[in-house]
Every structure is written in structure tokens, then in C-alpha cells.
TIMI-56530 format. One record per residue (C-alpha): x negated, z, y negated. Coordinates in Angstrom, 1 decimal. Example, Ala and Ser with C-alpha at 12.3 -4.5 7.8 and 13.67 -1.06 7.14 Angstrom:
+--------+--------+--------+
:     c1 :     c3 :     c2 :
+--------+--------+--------+
:  -12.3 :    7.8 :    4.5 :
:  -13.7 :    7.1 :    1.1 :
+--------+--------+--------+
//
This chain:
+--------+--------+--------+
:     c1 :     c3 :     c2 :
+--------+--------+--------+
: -144.7 :   91.8 :  -92.7 :
: -145.7 :   89.8 :  -89.5 :
: -143.3 :   87.2 :  -87.9 :
: -142.6 :   90.0 :  -84.6 :
: -142.0 :   92.5 :  -87.0 :
: -139.3 :   90.0 :  -88.6 :
: -138.0 :   89.2 :  -85.2 :
: -138.2 :   93.1 :  -84.5 :
: -135.8 :   93.8 :  -87.5 :
: -133.8 :   90.9 :  -87.1 :
: -132.5 :   92.6 :  -83.5 :
: -132.4 :   96.0 :  -85.0 :
: -130.1 :   94.6 :  -87.6 :
: -128.2 :   92.4 :  -84.9 :
: -127.9 :   95.7 :  -82.7 :
: -126.2 :   97.7 :  -85.7 :
: -123.9 :   94.6 :  -86.7 :
: -122.3 :   95.4 :  -83.3 :
: -122.5 :   98.9 :  -83.1 :
: -120.4 :   98.8 :  -86.5 :
: -118.5 :   96.1 :  -85.3 :
: -116.9 :   97.6 :  -82.5 :
: -114.2 :   99.5 :  -84.3 :
: -112.8 :   95.8 :  -84.7 :
: -112.3 :   95.1 :  -81.1 :
: -109.6 :   96.8 :  -79.2 :
: -110.4 :   98.8 :  -75.7 :
: -108.7 :   99.0 :  -72.6 :
: -107.9 :  102.6 :  -71.0 :
: -111.2 :  103.0 :  -69.8 :
: -112.6 :  102.4 :  -73.1 :
: -114.3 :   99.0 :  -71.9 :
: -114.4 :   96.5 :  -75.1 :
: -111.5 :   93.9 :  -74.8 :
: -113.2 :   90.5 :  -75.5 :
: -109.9 :   88.4 :  -74.3 :
: -106.8 :   88.8 :  -74.6 :
: -106.0 :   86.6 :  -71.9 :
: -105.0 :   88.7 :  -69.3 :
: -102.5 :   90.6 :  -71.5 :
: -101.1 :   87.4 :  -72.7 :
: -100.5 :   86.1 :  -68.9 :
:  -98.6 :   89.2 :  -68.1 :
:  -96.6 :   89.1 :  -71.1 :
:  -95.8 :   85.6 :  -71.7 :
:  -93.6 :   84.6 :  -69.2 :
:  -91.1 :   87.5 :  -70.4 :
:  -90.9 :   85.6 :  -73.9 :
:  -88.6 :   82.9 :  -74.6 :
:  -87.5 :   79.6 :  -76.7 :
:  -84.1 :   79.7 :  -77.9 :
:  -82.3 :   76.4 :  -78.8 :
:  -79.4 :   77.0 :  -80.8 :
:  -76.1 :   74.1 :  -81.4 :
:  -74.1 :   74.6 :  -84.2 :
:  -71.3 :   72.6 :  -85.5 :
:  -71.0 :   72.9 :  -89.4 :
:  -68.8 :   70.7 :  -91.8 :
:  -69.5 :   68.2 :  -94.7 :
:  -67.8 :   69.4 :  -97.3 :
:  -66.4 :   67.2 : -100.5 :
:  -63.9 :   67.6 : -103.0 :
:  -61.7 :   66.2 : -101.2 :
:  -61.4 :   69.1 :  -99.1 :
:  -60.1 :   71.5 : -102.3 :
:  -56.4 :   72.2 : -101.8 :
:  -56.0 :   71.9 : -105.9 :
:  -58.1 :   68.7 : -106.0 :
:  -55.8 :   67.2 : -104.0 :
:  -52.7 :   68.3 : -105.6 :
:  -53.5 :   67.2 : -108.8 :
:  -54.9 :   63.7 : -108.4 :
:  -52.8 :   63.1 : -105.6 :
:  -55.3 :   62.6 : -103.1 :
:  -54.4 :   62.0 :  -99.2 :
:  -54.9 :   64.9 :  -96.8 :
:  -58.6 :   64.3 :  -95.1 :
:  -60.3 :   66.0 :  -92.3 :
:  -63.5 :   67.6 :  -92.4 :
:  -66.2 :   65.8 :  -91.1 :
:  -68.4 :   67.5 :  -88.7 :
:  -71.8 :   67.3 :  -87.7 :
:  -73.8 :   69.5 :  -85.0 :
:  -77.5 :   70.9 :  -86.0 :
:  -79.6 :   72.4 :  -83.9 :
:  -82.1 :   75.4 :  -84.5 :
:  -84.8 :   77.0 :  -82.7 :
:  -85.9 :   80.7 :  -82.2 :
:  -87.1 :   83.3 :  -79.8 :
:  -86.0 :   86.1 :  -77.5 :
:  -87.5 :   88.4 :  -75.2 :
:  -86.6 :   89.0 :  -71.3 :
:  -85.8 :   92.8 :  -71.0 :
:  -83.9 :   93.0 :  -68.1 :
:  -84.6 :   90.4 :  -65.2 :
:  -82.5 :   91.8 :  -63.1 :
:  -79.4 :   91.4 :  -65.4 :
:  -80.4 :   88.6 :  -67.5 :
:  -80.7 :   90.4 :  -70.6 :
:  -82.3 :   88.8 :  -73.5 :
:  -83.3 :   90.7 :  -77.1 :
:  -83.3 :   88.6 :  -80.3 :
:  -82.7 :   88.2 :  -83.8 :
:  -78.8 :   88.3 :  -85.0 :
:  -79.8 :   85.6 :  -87.3 :
:  -81.1 :   83.1 :  -84.8 :
:  -77.9 :   82.9 :  -82.5 :
:  -75.1 :   83.8 :  -85.5 :
:  -72.6 :   80.7 :  -85.5 :
:  -73.8 :   79.3 :  -82.4 :
:  -71.6 :   76.9 :  -80.1 :
:  -74.4 :   76.6 :  -77.5 :
:  -77.4 :   78.7 :  -76.7 :
:  -80.0 :   77.5 :  -74.2 :
:  -83.2 :   79.2 :  -73.4 :
:  -86.0 :   78.1 :  -72.2 :
:  -88.5 :   79.7 :  -69.7 :
:  -92.8 :   79.7 :  -69.7 :
:  -92.3 :   76.8 :  -66.7 :
:  -89.8 :   74.7 :  -69.0 :
:  -86.6 :   75.6 :  -67.0 :
:  -83.8 :   75.9 :  -69.1 :
:  -80.9 :   78.3 :  -68.4 :
:  -77.4 :   78.7 :  -70.9 :
:  -76.9 :   81.9 :  -72.4 :
:  -74.3 :   83.7 :  -73.7 :
:  -74.2 :   86.5 :  -76.4 :
:  -73.3 :   89.9 :  -75.4 :
:  -73.1 :   91.5 :  -78.7 :
:  -74.6 :   91.4 :  -82.2 :
:  -75.3 :   93.7 :  -85.2 :
:  -76.0 :   91.6 :  -88.4 :
:  -77.2 :   95.0 :  -89.9 :
:  -80.3 :   95.5 :  -87.8 :
:  -80.6 :   91.9 :  -87.3 :
:  -80.4 :   92.4 :  -83.4 :
:  -78.4 :   90.6 :  -80.8 :
:  -78.3 :   90.7 :  -76.9 :
:  -78.1 :   87.6 :  -74.8 :
:  -77.3 :   87.3 :  -71.2 :
:  -78.8 :   84.5 :  -68.6 :
:  -77.8 :   84.1 :  -65.2 :
:  -81.0 :   83.8 :  -62.9 :
:  -83.0 :   85.1 :  -60.2 :
:  -86.3 :   84.1 :  -61.4 :
:  -87.2 :   85.9 :  -64.7 :
:  -89.8 :   88.4 :  -65.6 :
:  -89.1 :   91.2 :  -68.3 :
:  -91.1 :   92.9 :  -70.1 :
:  -91.7 :   96.5 :  -70.5 :
:  -90.3 :   98.4 :  -73.8 :
:  -93.2 :  100.6 :  -75.3 :
:  -92.0 :  103.4 :  -77.5 :
:  -92.4 :  102.1 :  -81.4 :
:  -92.6 :  105.8 :  -82.7 :
:  -96.2 :  106.4 :  -81.1 :
:  -97.2 :  102.7 :  -82.8 :
:  -99.8 :  103.5 :  -85.9 :
: -101.3 :  101.4 :  -88.8 :
: -104.1 :   99.8 :  -87.3 :
: -103.3 :   99.8 :  -83.7 :
: -104.1 :   95.8 :  -82.4 :
: -100.9 :   93.8 :  -81.8 :
: -100.1 :   90.3 :  -80.3 :
:  -97.1 :   88.3 :  -81.4 :
:  -95.3 :   85.5 :  -79.0 :
:  -92.8 :   83.0 :  -80.2 :
:  -91.6 :   79.6 :  -80.7 :
:  -93.0 :   78.7 :  -84.0 :
:  -92.2 :   75.2 :  -85.5 :
:  -90.6 :   74.9 :  -82.1 :
:  -94.0 :   75.2 :  -80.5 :
:  -93.4 :   77.4 :  -77.4 :
:  -95.0 :   80.2 :  -76.3 :
:  -97.2 :   80.5 :  -79.2 :
:  -99.2 :   83.7 :  -79.2 :
: -101.1 :   85.2 :  -82.7 :
: -103.0 :   88.4 :  -83.2 :
: -103.5 :   91.2 :  -85.6 :
: -102.8 :   94.3 :  -86.4 :
:  -99.9 :   96.6 :  -87.6 :
: -100.1 :   96.4 :  -91.3 :
:  -97.5 :   99.2 :  -92.4 :
:  -94.7 :  101.2 :  -91.1 :
:  -91.6 :  102.0 :  -92.2 :
:  -91.3 :   98.9 :  -94.4 :
:  -87.6 :   98.5 :  -96.6 :
:  -86.1 :   96.4 :  -99.4 :
:  -87.1 :   93.2 :  -97.2 :
:  -83.3 :   92.1 :  -97.2 :
:  -80.5 :   93.2 :  -99.8 :
:  -78.4 :   95.0 :  -97.2 :
:  -78.4 :   96.6 :  -93.8 :
:  -80.5 :   99.2 :  -92.0 :
:  -84.7 :   98.6 :  -92.2 :
:  -87.1 :  100.5 :  -90.7 :
:  -89.3 :   97.4 :  -90.1 :
:  -93.3 :   97.4 :  -88.5 :
:  -95.2 :   95.0 :  -91.0 :
:  -98.2 :   93.1 :  -89.5 :
: -100.8 :   90.0 :  -90.1 :
: -100.3 :   88.7 :  -87.0 :
:  -99.2 :   85.3 :  -88.1 :
:  -95.4 :   84.7 :  -87.8 :
:  -93.7 :   81.5 :  -89.2 :
:  -90.5 :   79.9 :  -88.9 :
:  -89.2 :   79.8 :  -85.2 :
:  -91.0 :   83.5 :  -84.7 :
:  -87.7 :   85.0 :  -84.8 :
:  -86.5 :   87.4 :  -82.0 :
:  -89.9 :   86.7 :  -80.3 :
:  -92.3 :   89.7 :  -79.2 :
:  -94.2 :   92.0 :  -81.2 :
:  -97.0 :   93.7 :  -78.0 :
:  -99.1 :   96.4 :  -77.9 :
: -102.5 :   96.7 :  -76.1 :
: -100.8 :   98.0 :  -73.0 :
:  -98.3 :   95.2 :  -72.8 :
:  -95.3 :   97.0 :  -74.1 :
:  -92.9 :   95.6 :  -76.6 :
:  -93.2 :   97.2 :  -80.0 :
:  -91.0 :   94.9 :  -82.0 :
:  -88.5 :   92.1 :  -82.1 :
:  -90.2 :   90.1 :  -84.9 :
:  -87.7 :   89.3 :  -87.8 :
:  -88.7 :   88.2 :  -91.3 :
:  -92.0 :   87.0 :  -93.1 :
:  -92.6 :   87.1 :  -97.0 :
:  -93.6 :   83.8 :  -98.2 :
:  -93.2 :   81.3 : -101.2 :
:  -94.2 :   78.3 :  -98.9 :
:  -91.8 :   79.4 :  -95.8 :
:  -95.3 :   79.5 :  -93.7 :
:  -97.5 :   82.6 :  -92.8 :
:  -99.3 :   84.7 :  -95.4 :
: -100.4 :   87.4 :  -93.3 :
:  -97.0 :   89.5 :  -94.5 :
:  -94.5 :   89.7 :  -91.3 :
:  -91.8 :   92.1 :  -89.9 :
:  -90.5 :   93.3 :  -86.6 :
:  -87.9 :   95.4 :  -85.9 :
:  -89.0 :   98.5 :  -84.1 :
:  -88.3 :   98.5 :  -80.2 :
:  -87.0 :  101.9 :  -80.5 :
:  -84.1 :  100.7 :  -83.1 :
:  -83.5 :   96.8 :  -80.6 :
:  -83.4 :   99.1 :  -77.6 :
:  -80.6 :  101.9 :  -79.2 :
:  -78.7 :   98.7 :  -80.7 :
:  -78.8 :   97.1 :  -77.5 :
:  -77.8 :  100.2 :  -75.4 :
:  -74.5 :  100.7 :  -77.8 :
:  -73.8 :   97.1 :  -77.2 :
:  -73.7 :   97.5 :  -73.3 :
:  -72.1 :  100.6 :  -73.0 :
:  -69.5 :  100.8 :  -75.5 :
:  -69.1 :   96.7 :  -76.7 :
:  -69.8 :   97.9 :  -80.1 :
:  -72.3 :   99.9 :  -82.5 :
:  -71.3 :  103.4 :  -83.1 :
:  -73.7 :  104.3 :  -85.8 :
:  -73.7 :  107.7 :  -87.0 :
:  -72.1 :  109.1 :  -90.1 :
:  -73.2 :  112.0 :  -92.5 :
:  -69.6 :  111.5 :  -94.3 :
:  -71.4 :  112.0 :  -97.8 :
:  -71.6 :  109.9 : -101.1 :
:  -75.3 :  110.2 : -102.6 :
:  -77.2 :  108.6 : -105.7 :
:  -80.8 :  108.3 : -106.0 :
:  -83.0 :  111.1 : -108.0 :
:  -85.9 :  110.0 : -109.6 :
:  -88.3 :  112.1 : -111.7 :
:  -86.1 :  111.2 : -115.2 :
:  -82.8 :  112.2 : -113.3 :
:  -84.2 :  115.3 : -112.4 :
:  -85.4 :  116.3 : -115.8 :
:  -82.4 :  115.5 : -117.3 :
:  -80.5 :  117.3 : -114.5 :
:  -82.9 :  120.3 : -114.5 :
:  -83.7 :  119.8 : -110.8 :
:  -87.1 :  120.8 : -109.0 :
:  -87.5 :  117.9 : -106.8 :
:  -88.3 :  114.2 : -108.5 :
:  -87.4 :  112.2 : -105.5 :
:  -84.6 :  112.2 : -102.9 :
:  -80.8 :  111.9 : -102.4 :
:  -78.2 :  113.6 : -104.1 :
:  -74.8 :  114.1 : -102.7 :
:  -72.0 :  113.3 : -105.0 :
:  -69.2 :  113.7 : -103.1 :
:  -68.4 :  115.3 :  -99.4 :
:  -65.9 :  114.0 :  -96.7 :
:  -63.5 :  116.5 :  -95.7 :
:  -64.2 :  117.5 :  -92.1 :
:  -67.3 :  115.6 :  -91.9 :
:  -70.5 :  116.3 :  -90.2 :
:  -72.0 :  117.3 :  -93.5 :
:  -69.2 :  119.6 :  -94.2 :
:  -69.4 :  121.3 :  -90.8 :
:  -73.2 :  121.6 :  -91.9 :
:  -72.6 :  123.2 :  -94.8 :
:  -74.0 :  121.1 :  -97.3 :
:  -72.7 :  120.9 : -100.9 :
:  -72.4 :  118.2 : -103.8 :
:  -75.3 :  118.6 : -105.7 :
:  -77.9 :  119.2 : -102.9 :
:  -80.8 :  117.1 : -102.7 :
:  -81.8 :  115.7 :  -99.4 :
:  -85.5 :  115.0 :  -99.1 :
:  -86.2 :  115.0 :  -95.1 :
:  -84.0 :  113.8 :  -91.8 :
:  -86.0 :  115.2 :  -88.8 :
:  -89.6 :  113.8 :  -89.8 :
:  -88.5 :  110.9 :  -92.1 :
:  -89.2 :  111.4 :  -95.9 :
:  -86.1 :  110.9 :  -97.8 :
:  -87.2 :  109.0 : -101.3 :
:  -84.1 :  107.5 : -102.6 :
:  -80.5 :  106.9 : -101.3 :
:  -81.7 :  104.0 :  -99.5 :
:  -83.7 :  106.2 :  -97.1 :
:  -81.2 :  108.2 :  -96.2 :
:  -78.7 :  105.4 :  -95.5 :
:  -81.2 :  103.8 :  -93.4 :
:  -82.4 :  107.2 :  -91.5 :
:  -78.5 :  108.2 :  -90.8 :
:  -77.5 :  104.5 :  -90.4 :
:  -80.2 :  103.9 :  -87.5 :
:  -79.2 :  106.8 :  -85.6 :
:  -75.9 :  107.3 :  -83.1 :
:  -72.8 :  109.0 :  -83.8 :
:  -73.0 :  112.3 :  -81.9 :
:  -76.4 :  112.7 :  -82.4 :
:  -77.9 :  115.6 :  -84.2 :
:  -80.1 :  115.7 :  -86.8 :
:  -81.8 :  118.3 :  -89.2 :
:  -81.7 :  118.0 :  -92.9 :
:  -83.9 :  119.3 :  -95.0 :
:  -82.6 :  119.8 :  -98.5 :
:  -83.0 :  121.9 : -102.0 :
:  -80.1 :  123.7 : -103.7 :
:  -81.2 :  124.7 : -107.1 :
:  -84.3 :  125.8 : -106.5 :
:  -84.6 :  126.6 : -103.0 :
:  -85.5 :  124.7 : -100.1 :
:  -82.9 :  124.7 :  -97.1 :
:  -82.5 :  123.3 :  -93.9 :
:  -79.3 :  122.6 :  -91.6 :
:  -78.6 :  120.8 :  -88.3 :
:  -75.4 :  118.2 :  -88.5 :
:  -74.0 :  116.3 :  -85.5 :
:  -73.0 :  112.8 :  -86.9 :
:  -69.8 :  111.5 :  -86.9 :
:  -69.2 :  107.7 :  -86.3 :
:  -68.5 :  105.0 :  -88.7 :
:  -65.1 :  103.8 :  -88.9 :
:  -64.8 :   99.9 :  -89.6 :
:  -61.9 :   99.2 :  -91.9 :
:  -60.3 :   95.6 :  -91.0 :
:  -58.7 :   93.6 :  -93.5 :
:  -57.1 :   89.8 :  -93.7 :
:  -57.9 :   87.4 :  -96.2 :
:  -53.8 :   87.0 :  -97.1 :
:  -53.9 :   90.5 :  -98.5 :
:  -56.6 :   90.1 : -100.6 :
:  -56.4 :   86.4 : -102.4 :
:  -54.9 :   83.6 : -101.8 :
:  -57.8 :   81.6 : -101.8 :
:  -58.9 :   83.8 :  -98.7 :
:  -56.1 :   83.0 :  -96.3 :
:  -57.1 :   82.3 :  -92.8 :
:  -60.1 :   84.7 :  -92.9 :
:  -60.4 :   88.3 :  -91.7 :
:  -63.0 :   90.5 :  -93.1 :
:  -64.6 :   94.1 :  -92.1 :
:  -66.9 :   96.8 :  -93.7 :
:  -68.1 :  100.1 :  -92.7 :
:  -69.3 :  103.7 :  -94.4 :
:  -73.0 :  103.4 :  -94.9 :
:  -73.3 :   99.2 :  -94.8 :
:  -73.3 :   97.5 :  -97.8 :
:  -71.2 :   94.4 :  -97.8 :
:  -68.0 :   92.8 :  -96.6 :
:  -68.4 :   90.4 :  -93.4 :
:  -66.4 :   87.7 :  -92.5 :
:  -65.3 :   88.3 :  -88.7 :
:  -63.4 :   84.7 :  -88.4 :
:  -61.9 :   82.0 :  -89.9 :
:  -59.3 :   80.1 :  -89.0 :
:  -59.7 :   76.1 :  -88.9 :
:  -58.3 :   74.5 :  -91.2 :
:  -57.3 :   77.5 :  -93.3 :
:  -57.8 :   78.1 :  -97.3 :
:  -60.6 :   80.2 :  -96.3 :
:  -62.2 :   77.5 :  -93.9 :
:  -61.4 :   74.5 :  -96.7 :
:  -63.5 :   76.6 :  -99.0 :
:  -66.6 :   77.2 :  -97.5 :
:  -65.8 :   80.4 :  -95.9 :
:  -67.8 :   80.6 :  -92.3 :
:  -67.5 :   83.6 :  -89.7 :
:  -70.5 :   85.8 :  -90.1 :
:  -70.9 :   85.5 :  -93.7 :
:  -71.8 :   89.1 :  -95.7 :
:  -70.5 :   89.2 :  -99.1 :
:  -72.5 :   91.4 : -101.5 :
:  -71.2 :   90.5 : -104.4 :
:  -67.9 :   89.2 : -106.4 :
:  -67.9 :   88.1 : -110.2 :
:  -71.1 :   89.5 : -110.4 :
:  -69.9 :   93.1 : -109.6 :
:  -71.6 :   94.4 : -106.3 :
:  -69.2 :   94.9 : -103.6 :
:  -69.8 :   97.3 : -100.5 :
:  -66.7 :   97.6 :  -98.8 :
:  -63.2 :   95.8 :  -98.2 :
:  -61.2 :   98.4 : -101.2 :
:  -64.4 :   96.9 : -103.9 :
:  -63.2 :   93.1 : -102.7 :
:  -59.6 :   93.9 : -103.0 :
:  -60.0 :   95.6 : -106.5 :
:  -61.7 :   92.8 : -108.2 :
:  -59.6 :   90.3 : -106.2 :
:  -56.2 :   91.9 : -107.8 :
:  -57.5 :   91.5 : -111.1 :
:  -59.0 :   87.7 : -111.2 :
:  -57.3 :   84.3 : -109.9 :
:  -60.9 :   82.7 : -109.7 :
:  -63.4 :   84.5 : -107.5 :
:  -67.3 :   83.8 : -107.4 :
:  -68.4 :   85.2 : -104.1 :
:  -72.1 :   86.1 : -103.6 :
:  -73.0 :   85.9 :  -99.7 :
:  -75.7 :   86.1 :  -97.3 :
:  -75.8 :   83.6 :  -94.4 :
:  -79.0 :   82.7 :  -91.8 :
:  -81.1 :   84.3 :  -94.5 :
:  -80.0 :   82.7 :  -97.5 :
:  -78.1 :   83.8 : -100.5 :
:  -75.2 :   81.9 : -101.7 :
:  -72.3 :   81.9 : -104.0 :
:  -68.9 :   80.1 : -103.3 :
:  -66.1 :   79.6 : -106.0 :
:  -62.6 :   80.9 : -104.8 :
:  -59.3 :   79.7 : -106.5 :
+--------+--------+--------+
//
């Protein structure tokens, strides 16, 4: 082969390589290859803010325990408190009214919240509302010089779409990373709450929480929320709350001042291949109805005990958790189409979802060690939330904090207040397993 022929062969190879690599480069609406994300970033980056949270925490010692002081005759000593700060991200979605979307865990328990704009101006922010179950919170700031981002339709997102993530990782403000959508509908990331995450390989690190996941049209399609990592840093597996969910939560908080989740009114259990064979069911997956509340949406829709729900609207239901997410992420009054199996027939019905009822209880009615705390639970939500703790109370002295989510007591799972009360009535000592700021902790209550 001559030298010239080698050159020609090399050029042809490069051309072929470039032509085959076009699939890895996004195009604009005119079909032109996008060789730089700078114009897109310049448009959306001003809508992403850095969040600084100040919180007072108490340093505890054995002397804080009332039983310890009584036994040893130790004097009453005030709790030593200290201020800690943490950082996160947020997204301005309504510049006129100053509304910012972020994660619940970013601002949970905050005494003071400040946001920094891209021009480094700092503003005080207040929490309008927050939803631990979806990890979404809405903040408000007062300013006339804000830039917002358009909220896109996360239902149109597809695996393989190019996306960018903007946030405040490790305190490095307005950091931009890029990647693709790796998967959709991810669940099982946390032990409680409602999940329907967008998975992305765009680098997401601590501090990115609450930041923006943006498509190539400059639209917000997700709120970055969590990562899977053994080291604490990015390994290419990040998760974002879809914009559809975030926008729904924000609308409910602004319209009603609370979350009004849909309620089907059923008790359910997962059907797998083994249980299907034992019970003689045709379906090898789904959520079997084990009980129906009188007057509920399920009863009105004609559902029966032993019906196996396999689909809600276009969402496939493979287990009880799928059904919990499918219903809990919808609002009360919303109409859904339910596909189910009854005996050997596949049927379909429509249901208008009711509203979840929130049960509330004070600690003095549950256990002496919980005096001073208030709790709440709702249907289809796993766990009991601590909604308030009185300063200096027994509950406060033992370490409970507002926002804690109790998920187990004495190694028994707890899904609601009734279960918490039942366990507490039969035990003088309680070991509470609860979640606080993405950590799982255990607290001894006596």
C-alpha cells in the first residue's frame, strides 16, 4: 500500500468514525449538532441558586437523661447547643412570586435559610411548605431581579435523552455537569416515601441536592435528590424527582397549604410467582387487595378483595410498593383507570381517588418518654413523623427532633400511629429506628 493510499484510508476511517459518533452528540431543533452547551447554560444557570441552611443542634451527654440524674443525684444542666451549617441547591420556578423548588432534606429543621444567586447576591428565604414523602420543598424570597426556568414535561423524558445537572456540589456554586437519562421510574432508593426517580449519569455530588436536571430545550425535568455511592462522591448513579411530581407538590402546597394525596382505600400485599402458584392465580405479579374500606374509592369502583391490580393508567403494577407510589403520587379527586385480574378474567374500572386522612397524636398518650412530642401518620405512607418537639420536654431530652420519621420500634416495622401505640403499650423501653436527613438512627426511649 502506497503512502497516499494509507492517507486516504485514514481519512475515510475518520469520516466513518465521525458519522457513527453523531448519535452521541445532541442536536438542536434544526437538526444541527450542538458542539457547546454554553448557550443553554447561560440561559438556565441564573435560575439555579445555592442554599445555605443554619440549624441549632444540641450536644447531649448522659446528664441530659432524667433517669440518670435521679439515680446519681446529678444536677439539672442545660443542654449545650451549637449552630451547624449545611449547603444545597434550589431552582427558581416563579420569578414574579419568588418561588424556589428544592429538596425537603435540604431545608428540614432549618432555623435560617439564605440563597445566593449567580450574581452572588444573597437573600433570606422562608419555607412555604415541605413534603418529606416526595422530598420536595417550596421556598419563597423577596426580590425583583430573579430569573426562572420553564418547567418541562417529565413524562416526555426518555432513556438516552441528554441532560445537564446544575447545582452546588461541595459548596462549589453553579457547577454544571452533563450526561444522559439512564433509567426511568426508579424505586426502592429510600425505605419510605413515594418514589418515581429519573436516573442519570450526570455527575451529582453532595450539595447538588435540590438543583436542576435540565433537558436540551432548557426545561426543568427533575430536581436532583440522591446518589448511590459508597464513598459519598459521584459514581455515575444519580436520581432526580420528576418535574411532574415536583410541580404537583408545589401546586398543592400553594393552593391548600398542605398535601392532599389520593387514597384508593385498600390494604394490599405483593403477589409473586410463588404466592400466585399457592393461591392458584394466573398473574405472577401485582398487588392483591386484602381489605377494602367501606365507602372508599375502591368500593365505589367495584373492586373486591382478592382482585389483583396490575396497572394504574399506563403504569405497570408489579408489587405493593408500585401501587403505593402510583396512587400516593396522585392528588385527591383525580380519576384513574385500574386494570386488574379477577379469577381468570382481566378487567378494567375507573376510580376517583379520595383524600388521605392524617392521624395525629401527642406523645403523652403513647409513652412517658415521648411526652412533649407530637406525631402524625397518613394512609399509604410508611412511618410516623415527628411533627413537633417541645424544648426541654422528655422527648427533647431523649433526642427526638422535629422531622424525624419513625420506621421501626423494637425491631418491628411501624407504618402508622396505631402500630406505634400498640408496641409502646406493651414495652417500658422503646428502641426507635428513625430517619433524619438521609441517615438511619436508633434512639433508646425509657
